[in-house]
C-alpha positions as a Markdown table, in Angstrom:
| # | Residue | x | y | z |
|---|---|---|---|---|
| 1 | Met | -5.3 | -3.3 | -10.1 |
| 2 | Thr | -2.5 | -1.4 | -8.5 |
| 3 | Arg | 0.5 | -0.6 | -10.7 |
| 4 | Thr | 3.9 | -0.1 | -9.4 |
| 5 | Thr | 6.8 | 1.4 | -11.4 |
| 6 | Val | 10.1 | -0.4 | -10.8 |
| 7 | Ala | 13.5 | 1.0 | -11.8 |
| 8 | Val | 16.4 | -1.4 | -12.3 |
| 9 | Val | 19.8 | 0.3 | -11.9 |
| 10 | Arg | 22.5 | -1.1 | -14.1 |
| 11 | Pro | 25.4 | 1.5 | -14.3 |
| 12 | Pro | 28.6 | 0.2 | -12.5 |
| 13 | Pro | 29.4 | 1.0 | -8.9 |
| 14 | Ala | 32.8 | 2.4 | -7.9 |
| 15 | Leu | 34.6 | -0.9 | -7.2 |
| 16 | Leu | 36.1 | -0.9 | -3.8 |
| 17 | Asp | 35.0 | 2.7 | -3.1 |
| 18 | Leu | 32.1 | 2.3 | -0.7 |
| 19 | Glu | 31.5 | 6.0 | -0.1 |
| 20 | Glu | 31.3 | 6.7 | -3.9 |
| 21 | Ser | 29.1 | 3.7 | -4.5 |
| 22 | Val | 26.7 | 4.9 | -1.8 |
| 23 | Arg | 26.7 | 8.4 | -3.3 |
| 24 | Arg | 25.9 | 6.9 | -6.7 |
| 25 | Ala | 23.2 | 4.6 | -5.3 |
| 26 | Ala | 21.5 | 7.6 | -3.6 |
| 27 | Gly | 21.7 | 9.5 | -6.8 |
| 28 | His | 20.2 | 6.7 | -8.9 |
| 29 | Ile | 17.3 | 6.4 | -6.3 |
| 30 | Thr | 16.6 | 10.1 | -6.4 |
| 31 | Glu | 16.5 | 10.1 | -10.2 |
| 32 | Ala | 14.4 | 7.0 | -10.4 |
| 33 | Ala | 11.9 | 8.5 | -7.9 |
| 34 | Arg | 11.8 | 11.7 | -10.0 |
| 35 | Glu | 10.8 | 9.4 | -13.0 |
| 36 | Gly | 8.0 | 7.9 | -11.0 |
| 37 | Ala | 9.6 | 4.7 | -9.6 |
| 38 | Ala | 8.2 | 3.4 | -6.4 |
| 39 | Leu | 10.8 | 0.6 | -6.2 |
| 40 | Val | 14.5 | 0.8 | -7.2 |
| 41 | Val | 16.3 | -2.5 | -7.7 |
| 42 | Phe | 20.1 | -3.0 | -7.8 |
| 43 | Pro | 21.8 | -6.1 | -8.9 |
| 44 | Glu | 23.1 | -8.5 | -6.2 |
| 45 | Thr | 26.5 | -7.3 | -4.8 |
| 46 | Trp | 26.2 | -4.0 | -6.8 |
| 47 | Leu | 27.2 | -1.8 | -3.9 |
| 48 | Thr | 30.5 | -3.5 | -3.1 |
| 49 | Gly | 31.1 | -5.0 | -6.5 |
| 50 | Tyr | 32.0 | -8.6 | -7.1 |
| 51 | Pro | 35.6 | -8.7 | -8.1 |
| 52 | Ala | 36.3 | -12.4 | -9.0 |
| 53 | Trp | 39.9 | -12.1 | -7.7 |
| 54 | Ala | 38.8 | -11.5 | -4.1 |
| 55 | Phe | 37.1 | -14.8 | -3.5 |
| 56 | Gly | 39.3 | -17.6 | -2.5 |
| 57 | Leu | 42.2 | -15.3 | -1.9 |
| 58 | Ala | 41.8 | -14.9 | 1.9 |
| 59 | Gly | 43.1 | -18.4 | 2.8 |
| 60 | Arg | 46.1 | -18.1 | 0.4 |
| 61 | Arg | 49.5 | -17.4 | 1.9 |
| 62 | Asp | 50.2 | -14.9 | -0.8 |
| 63 | Arg | 50.5 | -11.4 | 1.0 |
| 64 | Thr | 49.1 | -9.5 | -2.1 |
| 65 | Ala | 46.1 | -11.8 | -2.2 |
| 66 | Gln | 45.5 | -11.3 | 1.5 |
| 67 | Arg | 45.8 | -7.5 | 1.1 |
| 68 | Arg | 43.3 | -7.4 | -1.7 |
| 69 | His | 40.8 | -9.5 | 0.2 |
| 70 | Ala | 41.3 | -7.3 | 3.3 |
| 71 | Arg | 40.7 | -4.3 | 1.2 |
| 72 | Leu | 37.4 | -5.7 | -0.1 |
| 73 | Leu | 36.3 | -6.4 | 3.5 |
| 74 | Glu | 37.3 | -3.0 | 4.7 |
| 75 | Arg | 35.3 | -1.4 | 1.8 |
| 76 | Ser | 32.1 | -3.5 | 2.6 |
| 77 | Pro | 29.1 | -1.6 | 4.2 |
| 78 | Val | 28.5 | -1.9 | 8.0 |
| 79 | Leu | 25.0 | -1.7 | 9.3 |
| 80 | Asp | 23.9 | -0.6 | 12.7 |
| 81 | His | 21.1 | -2.9 | 13.8 |
| 82 | Glu | 20.6 | -0.7 | 16.8 |
| 83 | Gly | 19.0 | 2.0 | 14.6 |
| 84 | Gly | 22.0 | 4.4 | 14.6 |
| 85 | Asp | 23.7 | 5.8 | 11.5 |
| 86 | Asp | 25.8 | 3.5 | 9.3 |
| 87 | Asp | 27.2 | 3.2 | 5.9 |
| 88 | Leu | 23.8 | 2.8 | 4.1 |
| 89 | Ala | 22.2 | 5.7 | 5.8 |
| 90 | Pro | 22.5 | 8.0 | 2.7 |
| 91 | Val | 20.7 | 5.4 | 0.7 |
| 92 | Arg | 17.8 | 5.0 | 3.2 |
| 93 | Arg | 17.3 | 8.8 | 3.3 |
| 94 | Arg | 16.6 | 8.6 | -0.4 |
| 95 | Ser | 14.0 | 5.9 | -0.1 |
| 96 | Val | 11.1 | 6.5 | -2.4 |
| 97 | Arg | 7.5 | 6.5 | -1.2 |
| 98 | Ala | 5.9 | 3.4 | 0.3 |
| 99 | Val | 4.1 | 1.2 | -2.2 |
């Protein structure tokens, strides 16, 4: 039987600060790998956060709500499906060994 050590990350991200959240994620992955984890798991929406105020606000005509929703979208990661560098590259560089 093959055993795999899994680490579950639960400390909070930096809400609406993508660069800091990516930095924290990379650090958590490095730390978990040092402790022997082969797989590191983050909660759904951990990287960008899940601010309840942001959802449903985009369609409102309230300018403050629209600015907040736009800020959330601006702070969301962008992936390069062509294989180039993107917002999650620092996390992928920290990938733990293959299971």
